[in-house]
C-alpha positions as a printed NumPy array, in Angstrom:
array([[  0.413,   0.595,   0.121],
       [  2.856,   2.577,   0.649],
       [  4.169,   1.832,  -2.544],
       [  1.154,   2.008,  -4.246],
       [  1.381,   6.3  ,  -2.843],
       [  3.972,   6.77 ,  -3.452],
       [  3.731,   5.656,  -6.631],
       [  1.081,   7.448,  -7.084],
       [  1.922,  11.395,  -5.701],
       [  5.292,  10.16 ,  -8.371],
       [  2.24 ,   9.765, -11.132],
       [  0.483,  13.153, -10.081],
       [  3.726,  15.478,  -9.858],
       [  4.882,  14.135, -13.479],
       [  0.851,  14.821, -14.57 ],
       [  1.174,  18.849, -13.969],
       [  2.645,  20.722, -16.616],
       [  4.216,  24.149, -15.824],
       [  1.496,  27.783, -16.821],
       [  2.384,  28.833, -20.676],
       [  3.309,  32.213, -20.785],
       [  3.672,  35.033, -24.624],
       [  6.346,  36.668, -22.517],
       [  8.82 ,  36.094, -19.705],
       [  8.205,  39.537, -18.717],
       [  5.06 ,  41.122, -17.013],
       [  2.006,  41.394, -18.804],
       [  2.132,  45.157, -19.815],
       [ -1.412,  45.466, -23.01 ],
       [ -3.008,  47.714, -20.822],
       [ -0.153,  50.725, -21.037],
       [ -1.65 ,  51.029, -25.037],
       [ -4.891,  51.894, -23.617],
       [ -3.671,  54.108, -21.041],
       [ -1.623,  56.271, -24.414],
       [ -4.942,  56.436, -26.182],
       [ -6.431,  58.495, -23.202],
       [ -3.705,  60.533, -22.59 ],
       [ -3.033,  61.007, -25.687],
       [ -7.081,  62.546, -26.565],
       [ -6.788,  64.088, -22.81 ],
       [ -3.49 ,  66.358, -24.78 ],
       [ -6.019,  67.509, -27.307],
       [ -8.543,  68.338, -25.693],
       [ -7.157,  70.551, -23.324],
       [ -6.038,  72.402, -25.757],
       [ -8.525,  72.314, -27.291],
       [ -9.902,  74.427, -24.707],
       [ -7.198,  76.189, -24.983],
       [ -7.438,  77.1  , -28.243],
       [-11.096,  77.669, -26.886],
       [ -9.811,  79.813, -24.437],
       [ -8.307,  82.196, -26.198],
       [-10.176,  84.94 , -28.343],
       [ -9.744,  88.416, -29.804],
       [-12.032,  90.755, -28.557],
       [-12.359,  92.695, -30.774],
       [-12.839,  90.436, -33.372],
       [-15.722,  88.752, -31.449],
       [-16.757,  92.041, -30.959],
       [-17.244,  93.059, -34.57 ],
       [-19.09 ,  88.779, -35.022],
       [-21.642,  89.134, -32.701],
       [-22.603,  92.061, -33.784],
       [-23.126,  91.572, -37.471],
       [-24.58 ,  88.515, -36.75 ],
       [-26.737,  90.198, -33.868],
       [-27.383,  92.797, -36.911],
       [-28.373,  90.067, -39.092],
       [-31.47 ,  88.161, -36.636],
       [-32.523,  91.62 , -36.673],
       [-31.448,  92.523, -32.957],
       [-29.326,  95.341, -32.635],
       [-29.431,  98.524, -34.423],
       [-26.645,  97.915, -36.868],
       [-25.948, 101.982, -36.647],
       [-23.015, 100.614, -33.907],
       [-22.941,  97.239, -35.597],
       [-21.199,  97.726, -38.81 ],
       [-17.686,  97.208, -38.877],
       [-16.9  ,  96.708, -42.953],
       [-14.095,  98.79 , -44.498],
       [-13.54 ,  99.567, -48.465],
       [-13.624, 101.508, -50.426],
       [-16.126, 104.718, -50.967],
       [-17.059, 104.49 , -54.433],
       [-19.348, 107.453, -55.313],
       [-22.835, 107.317, -56.894],
       [-21.958, 108.121, -59.997],
       [-19.119, 106.   , -60.478],
       [-20.169, 102.397, -58.746],
       [-19.91 ,  99.336, -61.549],
       [-17.627, 101.581, -63.368],
       [-14.636,  99.153, -62.132],
       [-12.974,  96.222, -59.624],
       [-15.605,  94.423, -58.65 ],
       [-18.842,  96.526, -59.095],
       [-17.533,  96.955, -62.945],
       [-20.915,  95.492, -65.519],
       [-20.905,  95.003, -68.623],
       [-22.861,  98.363, -70.446],
       [-22.344, 101.833, -68.304],
       [-25.28 , 104.51 , -68.268],
       [-25.433, 107.435, -69.874],
       [-25.064, 108.871, -66.895],
       [-22.264, 107.668, -65.139],
       [-20.082, 107.638, -69.466],
       [-21.244, 112.047, -68.533],
       [-19.727, 111.915, -66.282],
       [-16.971, 110.442, -66.196],
       [-16.076, 112.271, -69.276],
       [-16.843, 115.374, -67.001],
       [-14.22 , 114.219, -65.684],
       [-11.407, 112.716, -67.703],
       [-12.176, 117.105, -68.875],
       [-10.989, 118.641, -65.001],
       [ -8.261, 116.461, -65.908],
       [ -7.513, 117.174, -68.861],
       [ -7.509, 121.5  , -68.78 ],
       [ -5.93 , 120.637, -64.865],
       [ -3.07 , 119.093, -66.658],
       [ -2.733, 121.524, -69.564],
       [ -3.026, 124.049, -67.526],
       [  0.   , 122.98 , -65.338],
       [  2.042, 123.001, -68.829],
       [  1.837, 125.689, -69.863],
       [  2.241, 127.377, -66.089],
       [  5.185, 125.672, -66.523],
       [  6.517, 126.539, -69.859],
       [  5.429, 131.062, -68.3  ],
       [  8.875, 129.387, -66.377],
       [ 10.475, 128.335, -69.289],
       [ 10.148, 131.524, -71.2  ],
       [ 10.282, 133.951, -67.687],
       [ 13.826, 132.431, -67.167],
       [ 14.611, 132.533, -70.669],
       [ 14.959, 128.799, -71.022],
       [ 12.193, 128.769, -73.329],
       [ 12.167, 125.606, -75.816],
       [ 14.366, 123.623, -73.148],
       [ 11.844, 121.214, -73.044],
       [  8.86 , 119.791, -75.066],
       [  6.113, 118.066, -73.175],
       [  2.994, 115.433, -73.604],
       [ -0.22 , 115.152, -72.632],
       [ -1.454, 110.489, -72.623],
       [ -3.314, 108.43 , -70.014],
       [ -0.342, 108.824, -67.997],
       [ -0.34 , 112.062, -67.065],
       [  1.124, 115.424, -68.033],
       [  4.535, 114.694, -69.596],
       [  7.533, 117.286, -69.686],
       [ 10.972, 116.047, -71.769],
       [ 14.911, 117.544, -71.326],
       [ 15.539, 117.453, -74.209],
       [ 19.334, 116.485, -75.221],
       [ 20.931, 115.541, -71.897],
       [ 23.281, 117.103, -72.971],
       [ 21.679, 120.128, -71.596],
       [ 22.144, 118.77 , -68.445],
       [ 24.776, 116.531, -68.134],
       [ 28.242, 116.   , -67.843],
       [ 29.406, 114.473, -71.085],
       [ 29.138, 110.829, -69.194],
       [ 28.345, 111.912, -66.801],
       [ 25.149, 112.499, -63.754],
       [ 26.574, 115.667, -62.428],
       [ 23.939, 118.085, -63.692],
       [ 24.899, 120.766, -65.471],
       [ 24.583, 125.005, -64.334],
       [ 21.925, 124.722, -67.113],
       [ 19.961, 121.99 , -65.935],
       [ 19.611, 122.926, -62.483],
       [ 18.52 , 126.452, -63.846],
       [ 15.772, 124.545, -65.434],
       [ 14.623, 122.846, -62.1  ],
       [ 14.792, 126.095, -60.587],
       [ 12.606, 127.274, -63.351],
       [ 10.29 , 123.876, -62.879],
       [  9.754, 123.455, -59.018],
       [  8.089, 125.503, -58.064],
       [  5.427, 124.612, -60.042],
       [  5.378, 120.922, -59.044],
       [  6.225, 121.241, -55.053],
       [  2.73 , 122.562, -54.26 ],
       [  0.622, 119.985, -56.522],
       [ -0.639, 117.238, -54.592],
       [  0.399, 114.617, -57.61 ],
       [  2.59 , 111.981, -58.048],
       [  6.197, 111.895, -59.907],
       [  8.172, 110.136, -61.369],
       [ 11.719, 110.318, -62.953],
       [ 12.443, 108.463, -66.478],
       [ 15.96 , 108.284, -67.69 ],
       [ 16.828, 107.39 , -70.791],
       [ 20.369, 106.669, -72.981],
       [ 20.671, 105.717, -76.869],
       [ 21.762, 102.362, -78.034],
       [ 25.192, 103.258, -77.893],
       [ 27.452, 100.875, -74.262],
       [ 28.845, 104.096, -71.932],
       [ 32.472, 104.481, -71.226],
       [ 33.09 , 104.376, -67.391],
       [ 32.124, 104.481, -64.292],
       [ 28.84 , 103.589, -66.53 ],
       [ 29.448,  99.5  , -67.04 ],
       [ 26.142,  99.265, -68.498],
       [ 23.435, 102.228, -70.295],
       [ 21.3  , 100.832, -67.218],
       [ 23.153, 102.455, -64.702],
       [ 23.503, 105.974, -66.665],
       [ 20.355, 106.515, -67.232],
       [ 19.295, 105.605, -63.587],
       [ 22.301, 108.227, -62.951],
       [ 20.853, 110.813, -64.201],
       [ 17.082, 110.693, -63.823],
       [ 18.611, 110.158, -59.621],
       [ 20.286, 113.069, -60.666],
       [ 17.112, 114.809, -61.425],
       [ 15.114, 114.029, -58.636],
       [ 17.614, 114.59 , -55.69 ],
       [ 17.558, 118.011, -58.201],
       [ 13.055, 118.829, -57.519],
       [ 13.969, 117.263, -53.778],
       [ 17.267, 118.947, -52.094],
       [ 16.485, 122.353, -53.972],
       [ 13.074, 122.648, -55.471],
       [ 11.169, 121.558, -52.676],
       [  9.071, 117.989, -54.016],
       [  8.132, 115.634, -51.155],
       [ 10.21 , 113.214, -51.049],
       [  7.166, 110.81 , -50.599],
       [  5.655, 112.143, -53.742],
       [  8.107, 111.126, -55.953],
       [ 10.376, 108.289, -57.81 ],
       [ 13.225, 107.887, -60.051],
       [ 14.295, 104.139, -62.601],
       [ 16.477, 103.476, -66.251],
       [ 15.036, 102.834, -68.667],
       [ 18.584, 102.476, -70.404],
       [ 18.707, 102.495, -74.631],
       [ 15.797, 100.291, -73.804],
       [ 13.503, 102.941, -75.04 ],
       [ 13.931, 104.84 , -77.277],
       [ 11.959, 107.67 , -79.152],
       [  9.256, 105.414, -82.485],
       [ 10.737, 106.871, -85.71 ],
       [ 13.893, 108.972, -84.226],
       [ 16.642, 109.318, -85.506],
       [ 18.198, 111.707, -84.106],
       [ 20.613, 110.099, -80.566],
       [ 19.806, 113.04 , -78.835],
       [ 16.551, 112.826, -78.216],
       [ 17.239, 109.308, -76.558],
       [ 19.691, 110.874, -73.906],
       [ 16.862, 112.101, -72.083],
       [ 15.432, 112.734, -69.417],
       [ 11.215, 113.187, -68.884],
       [  9.608, 113.98 , -65.525],
       [  5.793, 112.807, -65.384],
       [  3.519, 114.248, -63.324],
       [  1.065, 111.567, -63.124],
       [ -2.498, 111.455, -63.124],
       [ -4.384, 110.433, -60.804],
       [ -7.438, 109.338, -61.895],
       [ -8.553, 106.402, -62.06 ],
       [ -8.153, 103.964, -64.729],
       [-12.177, 104.594, -66.25 ],
       [-11.091, 108.621, -66.552],
       [ -7.323, 107.801, -67.993],
       [ -8.481, 106.356, -70.59 ],
       [-10.866, 108.892, -71.702],
       [ -7.69 , 111.639, -71.71 ],
       [ -7.294, 112.633, -75.042],
       [ -3.297, 113.057, -77.018],
       [ -2.304, 115.854, -76.377],
       [  1.509, 116.49 , -78.089]])
């Protein structure tokens, strides 16, 4: 009996197997769910933080606009629109309000504005001509009017600059001194444009771009520093030999500086200005 029990116990021990496990360490599958929960919480707090930092001014404008739209508040104090105020007679002539056809009344209004602008530019030209004549420099400039405005063309660069230089001659300064008092008081903008002929310059100017730009800047400086033209209303540009006078065989006419008195009217009005050489 004793031997049987002992054999039974030994057999029982041999029949038992240790519990199988998929890995050697502790079960960490719970960490995946935990990390997902932390990520969701982080996103939640970011959204809450973003909602808490509201631009008060923009929020007030939005609130007032919505209130006006739903009729709960008067629009007198809630209209926050910003933009360009268009005169009633010009509504529908340009920009987003442009229409394919312009009624007769609007055409008349545009034509009246163009005629007034034309008269102002002609009057400005005549005043400059008188100043040049009184100073003994009659014929020192040519004039033309187009959709840009009034162009005052200083004839022949040799009259205005030391050869191959942007330095103004005494004669040029006298002419600019005669022109500047007419230009300075106006509220218009100006552009000084320099040009050159097709011949290559010599040192210190490597190309005609530098030469034409330097001469335009020289005239600009004289108008601003000596003539009283506001610096915020004037700019200069050099075109080199890229824009010769059409059909011109006289190279001296391409060695020029133009002072353009820019029209301050919209395109719909400037397009109606008559060419006036």
